C-alpha positions, -999 to 999 in steps of 0.1 A, spaced: -145 573 -890 -133 564 -855 -154 539 -835 -180 555 -812 -175 589 -828 -207 607 -839 -208 633 -866 -205 668 -851 -230 695 -861 -219 723 -839 -253 741 -837 -261 731 -801 -295 718 -812 -288 681 -817 -289 656 -788 -255 645 -775 -238 670 -798 -212 680 -772 -181 699 -786 -157 687 -759 -168 651 -761 -165 652 -799 -129 665 -797 -120 639 -770 -133 611 -792 -112 623 -821 -80 624 -800 -88 589 -786 -88 576 -821 -52 587 -825 -40 564 -797 -17 536 -809 -12 553 -843 21 570 -839 26 572 -877 -2 596 -881 8 630 -895 -9 663 -889 -24 661 -923 -39 627 -914 -54 641 -882 -69 671 -900 -85 649 -926 -99 626 -900 -113 656 -881 -130 669 -913 -145 635 -921 -163 636 -887 -180 669 -894 -216 667 -906 -219 678 -942 -237 711 -946 -236 717 -908 -224 749 -890 -193 730 -880 -184 722 -916 -190 757 -926 -168 770 -898 -140 746 -907 -141 755 -944 -139 792 -936 -108 789 -914 -77 805 -928 -46 784 -934 -27 796 -904 -55 785 -881 -56 749 -894 -22 741 -908 -13 719 -878 -33 698 -854 -24 721 -825 -36 752 -845 -69 734 -853 -74 725 -816 -69 761 -805 -93 774 -832 -119 747 -821 -117 757 -784 -121 794 -793 -152 786 -813 -167 762 -788 -152 770 -754 -157 744 -726 -184 754 -702 -178 748 -665 -205 728 -648 -224 749 -623 -215 740 -587 -245 730 -566 -248 745 -531 -250 723 -500 -287 730 -498 -293 720 -534 -274 687 -529 -295 680 -498 -327 688 -518 -316 663 -545 -311 637 -518 -345 642 -503 -362 643 -538 -348 608 -546 -378 588 -535 -390 553 -540 -427 547 -542 -449 519 -530 -458 511 -566 -422 506 -575 -414 481 -547 -406 446 -559 -402 456 -595 -371 453 -618 -355 483 -635 -327 485 -660 -294 502 -651 -266 502 -677 -284 475 -697 -287 452 -666 -319 445 -646 -319 450 -608 -346 454 -582 -358 489 -577 -350 491 -540 -314 481 -547 -310 507 -574 -325 533 -551 -301 524 -523 -272 528 -547 -284 562 -558 -290 574 -522 -255 563 -512 -240 582 -542 -260 614 -533 -250 613 -497 -213 612 -508 -220 645 -528 -237 663 -498 -216 651 -478 -232 637 -447 -205 616 -431 -223 612 -397 -257 603 -411 -277 633 -398 -302 629 -427 -308 592 -424 -340 596 -403 -356 620 -427 -349 598 -456 -362 567 -438 -394 586 -430 -402 590 -467 -394 553 -475 -422 529 -485 -437 512 -454 -424 478 -466 -388 491 -464 -394 508 -430 -406 475 -416 -372 458 -423 -348 488 -420 -344 506 -387 -321 534 -377 -284 531 -386 -254 551 -376 -239 554 -411 -252 556 -447 -233 525 -457 -250 504 -431 -284 520 -439 -280 513 -477 -266 478 -471 -297 470 -450 -320 480 -479 -300 461 -504 -302 430 -482 -340 428 -483 -351 399 -505 -381 398 -529 -398 372 -508 -397 395 -477 -411 424 -498 -439 403 -512 -448 389 -477 -449 424 -462 -470 437 -490 -496 410 -486 -497 417 -448 -502 455 -453 -529 449 -479 -548 426 -456 -546 451 -427 -557 480 -450 -587 459 -463 -596 450 -427 -596 487 -416 -617 496 -446 -643 468 -439 -645 479 -403 -650 516 -413 -678 507 -437 -695 486 -410 -693 515 -385 -706 539 -410 -736 517 -417 -743 512 -380 -740 474 -383 -746 455 -350 -717 441 -332 -725 405 -343 -721 415 -380 -688 432 -371 -676 399 -357 -687 381 -388 -670 406 -410 -638 401 -391 -640 363 -395 -643 367 -433 -610 386 -436 -589 358 -421 -561 347 -445 -559 309 -446 -581 286 -427 -585 295 -390 -578 269 -364 -610 264 -343 -611 263 -306 -624 231 -290 -662 225 -290 -677 219 -256 -710 203 -248 -727 228 -226 -762 228 -211 -763 266 -208 -783 283 -236 -775 316 -252 -806 334 -264 -802 367 -282 -831 391 -274 -839 415 -302 -851 448 -291 -873 473 -310 -843 494 -323 -818 474 -344 -789 491 -328 -801 481 -293 -797 443 -299 -779 428 -269 -776 392 -258 -795 382 -227 -776 357 -206 -789 334 -178 -771 340 -145 -735 329 -148 -721 300 -129 -685 289 -128 -693 264 -155 -708 292 -176 -676 312 -173 -655 283 -182 -676 275 -213 -673 312 -223 -635 309 -221 -635 280 -246 -665 288 -268 -658 326 -273 -620 322 -277 -607 337 -310 -593 311 -335 -556 304 -328 -531 301 -357 -499 282 -363 -465 298 -362 -459 303 -399 -461 332 -423 -498 327 -430 -506 323 -393 -486 353 -382 -503 374 -410 -538 364 -398 -528 370 -362 -518 406 -371 -552 411 -387 -569 397 -356 -550 421 -333 -559 451 -356 -596 441 -356 -596 436 -319 -582 470 -312 -608 486 -335 -637 467 -320 -625 473 -284 -612 509 -282 -612 508 -244 -587 479 -244 -607 459 -219 -600 422 -218 -625 396 -204 -642 363 -214 -665 382 -238 -636 401 -253 -608 376 -254 -575 388 -268 -559 370 -298 -532 344 -289 -497 346 -303 -493 320 -331 -478 287 -319 -485 292 -282 -508 271 -260 -546 278 -257 -557 299 -228 -565 282 -195 -543 251 -201 -518 257 -173 -496 276 -196 -472 304 -186 -489 338 -188 -457 355 -197 -446 334 -228 -477 313 -235 -459 279 -233 -464 252 -207 -440 236 -183 -432 265 -159 -447 293 -140 -444 330 -151 -421 339 -122 -395 314 -136 -401 323 -173 -371 331 -195 -390 331 -228 -401 360 -250 -427 382 -233 -462 382 -248 -482 414 -254 -495 428 -221 -532 424 -231 -526 387 -241 -509 381 -207 -538 397 -190 -563 376 -208 -544 344 -201 -544 354 -164 -581 359 -164 -588 327 -182 -566 308 -158 -584 323 -128 -618 313 -143 -604 277 -148 -592 277 -112 -625 288 -98 -643 262 -120 -620 234 -107 -625 245 -70 -663 245 -74 -664 212 -93 -668 179 -74 -637 157 -74 -653 128 -92 -682 142 -112 -690 124 -144 -695 145 -175 -717 135 -204 -695 139 -235 -697 129 -271 -685 94 -264 -700 81 -231 -691 91 -195 -657 101 -182 -643 119 -151 -637 156 -150 -599 151 -153 -604 128 -183 -628 153 -198 -604 182 -195 -575 162 -209 -598 149 -238 -607 185 -247 -571 196 -247 -559 166 -267 -588 171 -292 -579 207 -296 -542 199 -302 -550 172 -327 -572 196 -347 -545 222 -350 -538 213 -386 -573 207 -398 -590 231 -422 -623 241 -407 -644 272 -403 -646 293 -372 -663 279 -342 -676 313 -331 
């Protein structure tokens, strides 16, 4: 029996029992065997028919003139099992097949086997998409946007619009497993945060509990803002109705405003994957808790990881010190963050203008001038950037 040749049944009921494939495999076995006679070929053909099958019954019943030679047998075989032409798919059917080839969120980051070899699911999917687009065809990439809309959100984060299918599929194939896993963790954290906030709102939890719930969803240890020694007291006044709880403040002085800037500041995070992930959760929580988008000292906006603290003579445009915003060439911060830095800087300026030049402050370690105190606070904050502590809020 020739290698890779399966016994032929001829009844159309057995898997992979294709008449044309069977005849091709028989003829392939003749290659390199020029000494084979017609009798040898006929005998080999018969040995590859399943005993007791419809094919064997057909062969046995053939008259001599229909199987005396190999050519006669081939003609008889084709008459009994004529080759069926594959139905041609319309353009709309090929487009439908392209759109139906989807990759789910659950499949992202997993390995699948293709031709006995393992490959990541998004790479296999990109190969399939590229092959289907060649069959459509869509040479100018009209369908790219519709396919991208149905991609998992992880892929959409890294793959934007492209002018050609090759560039689009190459961009998908270039995504590493590490990038996929990092984005999956980020999306999971944001979804959990939104869920927690929704539950809090449904239960009518006071705003203080909302802030505590947000602090609990931080990924990694938050970096605390500097602690200031302040004589101003903050006394929450609890009203009769639990949803009417509101803090009662003493009249605000410039010192009070300055202390608010520092004490109510959100934890700032380092410029690394964990810090950027936690920052994204902060921004999402801030937007949910402040739907009006109003920024002030009681609603400070999250600071971009790695930038300077607010009110430290930093540039309002990029968040780094050493220059003014009108001379900045760095990357522009979010508009709300720039607005918050401007407000904080104004409060700091008013505080400086209304403070005596040589006023001594009572700090944790004796007495020092105002300038020394400010610098000490800034230095202390910078030194504590890498420490693992809880939130100071």
